[in-house]
Backbone as CSV, one residue per row, in Angstrom:
resi,resn,N_x,N_y,N_z,CA_x,CA_y,CA_z,C_x,C_y,C_z
1,MET,21.768,-59.783,-61.545,21.770,-59.961,-60.165,22.599,-58.884,-59.491
2,GLU,23.570,-58.520,-60.182,24.370,-57.452,-59.658,23.519,-56.202,-59.459
3,LYS,22.654,-55.983,-60.368,21.769,-54.826,-60.287,20.868,-54.975,-59.071
4,GLU,20.466,-56.161,-58.822,19.569,-56.387,-57.691,20.319,-56.148,-56.381
5,ILE,21.563,-56.557,-56.366,22.352,-56.386,-55.159,22.601,-54.889,-54.954
6,ILE,22.928,-54.172,-56.037,23.164,-52.735,-55.945,21.870,-52.065,-55.516
7,THR,20.772,-52.463,-56.099,19.478,-51.876,-55.775,19.171,-52.153,-54.303
8,GLU,19.431,-53.342,-53.857,19.136,-53.670,-52.459,20.056,-52.886,-51.539
9,THR,21.316,-52.750,-51.941,22.256,-52.005,-51.131,21.854,-50.546,-51.093
10,LEU,21.520,-50.040,-52.271,21.060,-48.641,-52.339,19.779,-48.472,-51.515
11,SER,18.903,-49.386,-51.641,17.630,-49.306,-50.908,17.893,-49.380,-49.412
12,ALA,18.806,-50.256,-49.031,19.120,-50.369,-47.609,19.808,-49.095,-47.121
13,GLN,20.721,-48.560,-47.967,21.417,-47.322,-47.618,20.410,-46.184,-47.475
14,ILE,19.483,-46.086,-48.427,18.456,-45.022,-48.388,17.603,-45.204,-47.138
15,GLN,17.244,-46.440,-46.903,16.413,-46.732,-45.738,17.181,-46.352,-44.470
16,LYS,18.442,-46.673,-44.410,19.270,-46.366,-43.245,19.405,-44.859,-43.099
17,ASN,19.675,-44.169,-44.225,19.798,-42.703,-44.187,18.474,-42.065,-43.771
18,ALA,17.386,-42.588,-44.298,16.058,-42.053,-43.952,15.788,-42.273,-42.468
19,GLN,16.190,-43.463,-42.003,15.984,-43.788,-40.602,16.828,-42.854,-39.729
20,GLU,18.062,-42.638,-40.107,18.940,-41.747,-39.350,18.414,-40.313,-39.385
21,SER,17.950,-39.879,-40.591,17.377,-38.524,-40.706,16.133,-38.395,-39.835
22,LEU,15.307,-39.419,-39.903,14.072,-39.401,-39.110,14.410,-39.354,-37.616
23,GLN,15.377,-40.153,-37.212,15.782,-40.173,-35.808,16.404,-38.836,-35.419
24,SER,17.208,-38.270,-36.292,17.822,-36.972,-36.038,16.748,-35.891,-35.925
25,MET,15.778,-35.952,-36.829,14.671,-34.968,-36.783,13.863,-35.133,-35.498
26,GLN,13.609,-36.368,-35.097,12.856,-36.603,-33.865,13.625,-36.087,-32.656
27,THR,14.928,-36.279,-32.651,15.757,-35.783,-31.550,15.732,-34.262,-31.530
28,ASP,15.887,-33.643,-32.738,15.825,-32.178,-32.814,14.467,-31.665,-32.341
29,MET,13.414,-32.340,-32.824,12.061,-31.927,-32.416,11.884,-32.055,-30.907
30,GLU,12.417,-33.119,-30.332,12.304,-33.340,-28.887,13.071,-32.256,-28.123
31,VAL,14.269,-31.908,-28.615,15.070,-30.858,-27.993,14.348,-29.525,-28.086
32,GLN,13.842,-29.195,-29.312,13.121,-27.927,-29.496,11.846,-27.907,-28.651
33,ARG,11.142,-29.042,-28.606,9.917,-29.140,-27.790,10.254,-28.896,-26.327
34,ASN,11.309,-29.496,-25.832,11.721,-29.317,-24.435,12.142,-27.873,-24.159
35,LEU,12.854,-27.254,-25.145,13.239,-25.849,-24.994,12.008,-24.943,-24.919
36,ILE,11.044,-25.177,-25.825,9.818,-24.364,-25.843,9.042,-24.566,-24.545
37,ILE,8.928,-25.810,-24.096,8.221,-26.099,-22.835,8.940,-25.420,-21.676
38,ALA,10.273,-25.463,-21.671,11.042,-24.823,-20.593,10.839,-23.316,-20.600
39,GLN,10.823,-22.710,-21.812,10.593,-21.263,-21.909,9.192,-20.904,-21.425
40,ILE,8.198,-21.698,-21.880,6.800,-21.440,-21.468,6.674,-21.610,-19.953
41,ARG,7.314,-22.679,-19.416,7.240,-22.921,-17.975,7.890,-21.776,-17.200
42,LYS,9.052,-21.311,-17.675,9.760,-20.217,-17.008,8.918,-18.948,-17.020
43,LYS,8.329,-18.652,-18.187,7.486,-17.455,-18.304,6.256,-17.572,-17.398
44,ALA,5.644,-18.760,-17.384,4.473,-18.991,-16.531,4.837,-18.834,-15.057
45,GLU,6.011,-19.360,-14.675,6.448,-19.240,-13.280,6.709,-17.786,-12.905
46,GLU,7.303,-17.020,-13.830,7.540,-15.593,-13.566,6.225,-14.847,-13.405
47,GLU,5.272,-15.117,-14.332,3.965,-14.451,-14.245,3.239,-14.870,-12.973
48,THR,3.328,-16.149,-12.629,2.689,-16.635,-11.408,3.304,-15.964,-10.182
49,ALA,4.605,-15.814,-10.188,5.278,-15.147,-9.059,4.797,-13.707,-8.926
50,VAL,4.642,-13.019,-10.081,4.142,-11.636,-10.057,2.720,-11.607,-9.503
51,TYR,1.855,-12.525,-9.975,0.469,-12.567,-9.489,0.408,-12.917,-8.004
52,ILE,1.256,-13.867,-7.602,1.275,-14.239,-6.182,1.718,-13.050,-5.335
53,GLU,2.746,-12.336,-5.782,3.230,-11.159,-5.058,2.133,-10.096,-4.967
54,GLN,1.418,-9.918,-6.083,0.326,-8.935,-6.118,-0.796,-9.345,-5.165
55,GLU,-1.145,-10.639,-5.196,-2.198,-11.135,-4.302,-1.787,-10.988,-2.840
56,LEU,-0.522,-11.312,-2.542,-0.037,-11.152,-1.163,-0.077,-9.697,-0.729
57,SER,0.301,-8.807,-1.631,0.262,-7.374,-1.319,-1.178,-6.922,-1.076
58,ASP,-2.105,-7.376,-1.941,-3.528,-7.030,-1.761,-4.064,-7.574,-0.440
59,LEU,-3.693,-8.828,-0.126,-4.140,-9.421,1.135,-3.594,-8.651,2.332
60,LYS,-2.310,-8.260,2.242,-1.687,-7.496,3.328,-2.394,-6.153,3.513
61,ASN,-2.665,-5.467,2.379,-3.362,-4.176,2.442,-4.762,-4.334,3.014
62,ASN,-5.483,-5.391,2.593,-6.826,-5.640,3.131,-6.783,-5.922,4.621
63,LEU,-5.771,-6.688,5.036,-5.625,-6.996,6.454,-5.362,-5.728,7.261
64,ILE,-4.458,-4.891,6.757,-4.152,-3.631,7.449,-5.391,-2.742,7.504
65,GLN,-6.116,-2.657,6.398,-7.319,-1.823,6.351,-8.388,-2.357,7.307
66,ASN,-8.590,-3.683,7.304,-9.585,-4.271,8.210,-9.184,-4.072,9.666
67,GLU,-7.887,-4.229,9.949,-7.394,-4.025,11.317,-7.593,-2.577,11.742
68,SER,-7.297,-1.658,10.826,-7.467,-0.233,11.115,-8.942,0.091,11.353
69,GLN,-9.810,-0.463,10.509,-11.245,-0.225,10.680,-11.745,-0.812,11.989
70,THR,-11.227,-1.977,12.336,-11.629,-2.605,13.598,-11.180,-1.756,14.784
71,LYS,-9.925,-1.284,14.736,-9.435,-0.420,15.826,-10.265,0.848,15.922
72,TRP,-10.573,1.457,14.769,-11.380,2.682,14.765,-12.758,2.409,15.344
73,LYS,-13.371,1.261,14.990,-14.700,0.931,15.500,-14.645,0.745,17.014
74,VAL,-13.617,0.035,17.501,-13.480,-0.169,18.945,-13.307,1.173,19.647
75,LYS,-12.458,2.036,19.080,-12.231,3.356,19.676,-13.521,4.178,19.667
76,ARG,-14.234,4.155,18.542,-15.494,4.892,18.446,-16.510,4.364,19.455
77,ASP,-16.600,3.028,19.576,-17.534,2.438,20.540,-17.172,2.841,21.971
78,LEU,-15.864,2.840,22.273,-15.426,3.250,23.616,-15.744,4.718,23.882
79,LEU,-15.521,5.570,22.865,-15.836,7.000,23.032,-17.331,7.218,23.218
80,GLU,-18.135,6.476,22.456,-19.588,6.593,22.620,-20.019,6.145,24.009
81,ARG,-19.422,5.039,24.472,-19.765,4.532,25.806,-19.339,5.530,26.877
82,ARG,-18.135,6.119,26.707,-17.661,7.114,27.667,-18.594,8.313,27.692
83,ALA,-19.006,8.784,26.506,-19.919,9.927,26.433,-21.243,9.596,27.118
84,GLN,-21.707,8.369,26.927,-22.952,7.945,27.569,-22.799,7.950,29.093
85,LEU,-21.679,7.413,29.588,-21.441,7.379,31.037,-21.305,8.785,31.617
86,VAL,-20.608,9.668,30.894,-20.450,11.049,31.359,-21.805,11.743,31.397
87,ASN,-22.605,11.546,30.358,-23.942,12.151,30.345,-24.795,11.636,31.494
88,GLU,-24.698,10.320,31.753,-25.456,9.748,32.874,-24.988,10.343,34.191
89,LEU,-23.666,10.487,34.343,-23.114,11.055,35.576,-23.617,12.480,35.787
90,PHE,-23.499,13.319,34.755,-23.904,14.709,34.925,-25.419,14.861,35.014
91,THR,-26.163,13.928,34.428,-27.622,13.937,34.603,-27.958,13.606,36.048
92,GLU,-27.227,12.638,36.621,-27.416,12.292,38.036,-27.103,13.486,38.937
93,VAL,-25.983,14.154,38.653,-25.596,15.325,39.451,-26.659,16.410,39.325
94,ARG,-27.141,16.626,38.101,-28.192,17.633,37.871,-29.430,17.285,38.698
95,ASP,-29.823,16.008,38.660,-30.995,15.573,39.442,-30.763,15.767,40.936
96,ASP,-29.537,15.492,41.404,-29.218,15.712,42.825,-29.312,17.199,43.185
97,LEU,-28.834,18.056,42.282,-28.921,19.505,42.543,-30.374,19.973,42.571
98,ILE,-31.172,19.452,41.668,-32.609,19.813,41.672,-33.253,19.334,42.964
99,ALA,-32.900,18.124,43.404,-33.430,17.607,44.675,-32.976,18.494,45.831
100,PHE,-31.720,18.971,45.775,-31.199,19.848,46.827,-32.003,21.155,46.900
101,THR,-32.429,21.686,45.767,-33.185,22.954,45.767,-34.564,22.800,46.412
102,ASN,-34.994,21.573,46.622,-36.289,21.344,47.271,-36.135,21.069,48.770
103,LYS,-34.918,21.170,49.294,-34.675,20.914,50.718,-34.481,22.235,51.455
104,SER,-34.573,22.164,52.770,-34.399,23.374,53.588,-32.948,23.872,53.550
105,GLU,-31.999,22.964,53.286,-30.591,23.361,53.205,-30.361,24.343,52.058
106,TYR,-31.194,24.277,51.030,-31.059,25.187,49.884,-31.298,26.628,50.332
107,LYS,-32.294,26.818,51.184,-32.586,28.164,51.701,-31.383,28.679,52.496
108,THR,-30.793,27.816,53.326,-29.617,28.190,54.119,-28.453,28.549,53.193
109,TRP,-28.227,27.736,52.177,-27.146,27.997,51.222,-27.347,29.338,50.515
110,CYS,-28.569,29.600,50.066,-28.866,30.871,49.382,-28.641,32.054,50.321
111,ARG,-29.059,31.913,51.591,-28.884,32.998,52.568,-27.391,33.276,52.758
112,GLU,-26.591,32.221,52.915,-25.149,32.404,53.101,-24.510,33.065,51.874
113,GLN,-24.913,32.659,50.700,-24.370,33.239,49.465,-24.770,34.708,49.333
114,LEU,-26.006,35.027,49.697,-26.457,36.437,49.651,-25.694,37.275,50.666
115,ASN,-25.486,36.747,51.860,-24.730,37.478,52.882,-23.288,37.721,52.415
116,THR,-22.689,36.730,51.805,-21.334,36.886,51.265,-21.326,37.979,50.206
117,ALA,-22.311,37.960,49.325,-22.387,38.965,48.258,-22.614,40.352,48.845
118,ASN,-23.426,40.448,49.870,-23.762,41.734,50.477,-22.553,42.334,51.184
119,THR,-21.629,41.480,51.635,-20.450,42.000,52.325,-19.342,42.388,51.348
120,GLN,-19.541,42.159,50.059,-18.534,42.531,49.065,-18.369,44.053,49.006
121,GLY,-19.396,44.765,49.392,-19.308,46.223,49.484,-19.529,46.917,48.163
122,GLU,-19.923,48.170,48.254,-20.147,49.051,47.122,-21.017,48.430,46.036
123,LEU,-22.044,47.720,46.478,-22.973,47.151,45.498,-23.893,48.234,44.941
124,GLY,-24.224,49.170,45.797,-25.220,50.161,45.387,-26.521,49.418,45.142
125,LYS,-27.246,49.862,44.159,-28.438,49.113,43.790,-27.994,47.869,43.034
126,ALA,-28.694,46.796,43.276,-28.330,45.548,42.605,-29.594,44.785,42.241
127,SER,-29.457,43.952,41.250,-30.568,43.068,40.882,-30.089,41.631,41.013
128,ILE,-31.031,40.797,41.262,-30.712,39.387,41.439,-31.587,38.584,40.476
129,LYS,-30.924,37.776,39.636,-31.646,36.937,38.672,-31.819,35.551,39.284
130,ILE,-33.037,35.052,39.193,-33.354,33.751,39.774,-34.277,32.985,38.826
131,ARG,-34.491,31.717,39.136,-35.491,30.953,38.377,-36.865,31.235,38.966
132,LYS,-37.869,31.004,38.172,-39.241,31.338,38.588,-39.643,30.608,39.873
133,ASP,-39.244,29.335,40.003,-39.630,28.551,41.182,-39.054,29.103,42.482
134,ASP,-38.004,29.921,42.408,-37.349,30.450,43.608,-37.828,31.856,43.988
135,GLN,-38.803,32.386,43.292,-39.193,33.785,43.523,-39.653,34.013,44.960
136,GLN,-40.525,33.173,45.485,-41.007,33.355,46.870,-39.863,33.197,47.866
137,LEU,-39.003,32.216,47.630,-37.870,31.975,48.525,-36.992,33.216,48.610
138,PHE,-36.638,33.815,47.494,-35.736,34.972,47.509,-36.431,36.227,48.029
139,GLU,-37.730,36.353,47.791,-38.451,37.496,48.374,-38.387,37.426,49.891
140,SER,-38.590,36.232,50.449,-38.533,36.100,51.918,-37.096,36.279,52.431
141,LEU,-36.096,35.758,51.696,-34.702,35.926,52.121,-34.292,37.395,52.118
142,LEU,-34.692,38.120,51.075,-34.332,39.536,50.985,-35.032,40.341,52.084
143,THR,-36.263,39.977,52.406,-36.990,40.658,53.479,-36.310,40.392,54.820
144,GLU,-35.928,39.119,55.063,-35.250,38.745,56.307,-33.910,39.473,56.445
145,SER,-33.182,39.593,55.335,-31.848,40.197,55.357,-31.906,41.714,55.322
146,ASN,-33.096,42.239,55.093,-33.297,43.682,54.990,-32.419,44.268,53.872
147,VAL,-32.375,43.537,52.742,-31.618,43.953,51.572,-32.615,44.252,50.472
148,SER,-32.357,45.313,49.728,-33.332,45.696,48.700,-32.788,45.472,47.287
149,PHE,-32.553,44.221,46.977,-32.180,43.887,45.597,-33.469,43.718,44.802
150,SER,-33.433,44.158,43.553,-34.612,43.904,42.718,-34.486,42.488,42.140
151,ILE,-35.615,41.804,42.082,-35.639,40.419,41.622,-36.045,40.378,40.155
152,VAL,-35.243,39.647,39.362,-35.545,39.450,37.949,-35.619,37.945,37.713
153,VAL,-36.728,37.491,37.152,-36.869,36.063,36.839,-36.189,35.804,35.499
154,SER,-35.322,34.812,35.488,-34.582,34.471,34.266,-34.989,33.082,33.790
155,GLU,-35.238,32.980,32.507,-35.587,31.669,31.938,-34.348,30.813,31.681
156,PHE,-33.172,31.406,31.857,-31.931,30.674,31.611,-31.436,29.925,32.836
157,ILE,-31.982,30.232,33.987,-31.610,29.503,35.202,-32.635,28.381,35.376
158,MET,-32.168,27.155,35.219,-33.087,26.018,35.236,-33.009,25.219,36.541
159,ILE,-31.820,25.130,37.141,-31.655,24.274,38.315,-31.877,25.057,39.595
160,GLY,-31.176,26.154,39.755,-31.331,26.952,40.972,-30.133,27.844,41.186
161,GLY,-30.186,28.616,42.274,-29.135,29.572,42.563,-29.528,30.953,42.058
162,PHE,-28.528,31.839,41.936,-28.839,33.209,41.519,-27.637,33.858,40.862
163,ILE,-27.917,34.946,40.169,-26.868,35.802,39.611,-27.120,37.190,40.180
164,LEU,-26.120,37.740,40.862,-26.235,39.064,41.460,-25.443,40.043,40.608
165,ILE,-26.085,41.115,40.193,-25.421,42.116,39.367,-25.640,43.481,40.013
166,SER,-24.523,44.150,40.372,-24.663,45.490,40.940,-24.941,46.461,39.796
167,GLU,-25.706,47.508,40.118,-26.089,48.474,39.085,-24.862,49.160,38.501
168,ASN,-23.876,49.431,39.342,-22.657,50.094,38.853,-21.693,49.095,38.175
169,ARG,-22.102,47.830,38.065,-21.355,46.770,37.371,-19.981,46.488,37.990
170,ARG,-19.809,46.866,39.240,-18.545,46.558,39.900,-18.495,45.107,40.350
171,LEU,-19.647,44.513,40.447,-19.695,43.139,40.909,-20.756,42.380,40.122
172,GLU,-20.373,41.224,39.649,-21.336,40.289,39.071,-20.963,38.924,39.632
173,MET,-21.879,38.364,40.349,-21.615,37.099,41.024,-22.597,36.050,40.510
174,ASP,-22.059,35.023,39.885,-22.895,33.936,39.366,-22.818,32.779,40.345
175,ARG,-23.892,32.541,41.044,-23.990,31.440,41.994,-25.105,30.484,41.564
176,THR,-25.223,30.275,40.258,-26.249,29.343,39.775,-25.660,27.941,39.708
177,PHE,-26.471,26.973,40.022,-26.045,25.587,39.891,-25.852,25.238,38.416
178,ASP,-26.597,25.929,37.549,-26.482,25.682,36.107,-25.052,25.944,35.630
179,SER,-24.512,27.114,35.999,-23.159,27.446,35.537,-22.103,26.621,36.267
180,LEU,-22.340,26.316,37.558,-21.396,25.465,38.284,-21.320,24.069,37.661
181,LEU,-22.472,23.516,37.279,-22.501,22.201,36.646,-21.822,22.247,35.273
182,GLN,-22.100,23.309,34.526,-21.497,23.447,33.192,-19.972,23.590,33.293
183,SER,-19.510,24.411,34.240,-18.057,24.581,34.373,-17.395,23.288,34.846
184,GLN,-18.081,22.529,35.686,-17.534,21.243,36.131,-17.457,20.259,34.961
185,ARG,-18.467,20.273,34.119,-18.484,19.398,32.923,-17.333,19.780,31.985
186,GLU,-17.137,21.073,31.758,-16.048,21.541,30.898,-14.692,21.176,31.495
187,TRP,-14.570,21.322,32.809,-13.326,20.951,33.477,-13.044,19.466,33.281
188,PHE,-14.084,18.644,33.430,-13.915,17.210,33.274,-13.390,16.877,31.879
189,PHE,-13.999,17.441,30.834,-13.559,17.126,29.476,-12.157,17.680,29.200
190,ALA,-11.836,18.819,29.803,-10.502,19.403,29.588,-9.415,18.584,30.272
191,HIS,-9.732,17.921,31.367,-8.721,17.195,32.136,-8.805,15.687,32.031
192,SER,-9.805,15.174,31.352,-9.967,13.703,31.274,-8.989,13.065,30.314
193,GLN,-8.418,13.825,29.384,-7.494,13.329,28.377,-8.092,12.191,27.572
194,LEU,-9.406,12.191,27.459,-10.098,11.176,26.664,-10.748,11.855,25.459
195,VAL,-9.915,12.350,24.593,-10.433,13.023,23.403,-10.021,12.255,22.171
196,LEU,-10.789,12.452,21.118,-10.528,11.760,19.857,-9.460,12.463,19.068
C-alpha cells in the first residue's frame, strides 16, 4: 500500500508538474502570440500610413493638375472668345469702310487726300496705286484737279484709298483703308494687354 501511496503521490506530482508546465507553456505561447500580433500590427500600420501618405500625395497632385488644366481651358476659351470678338469687330469695321467707298463722301475724302498730297511739293512725276473698282473715280479726280499722276491698279488694295509714290521717291503716302485697318488692328493687339 505504501507503494500505491507513493505511486499516487508521484502520479499526482507528475500531473501537477505537467499541468504547471502546460499552463506555463500556454502563457508563454500567449505572450509570444501577442508579441507577434503586435509586431505584425505595428508593421501593417506603418505600411498603411506610407500607402495613405502616398495616396494623399497622388490625390493632391491630381487635384493640382486638374485645377491647372481647368484654369488653362478657361483661359484658352476666353482667348478664343476674345479673338472671335476682335475678328467680328474688325470685320464690321472693314464692311463699314467698304460701304463708305460706295458713298459720295468717299470721292470727297479722296479729293482732299490728293490735294494734301499735291501740296507736299517736289513730287515731280508721281504714280498713284488704287484698287480696280476706283479707276474711273481717280481718273475723274485727277482730271478735275489738273494733276497728271499715272494710275497703277494694285491687286493688294482691297478696300479702298490710294498709295501715292513720287518718281524721285521723296514722298510715299499710303492712304489705303487696308493699311489703316491693319495698323489699327496691330495697335489694338499691342495695347490690349490680352496676350497669352
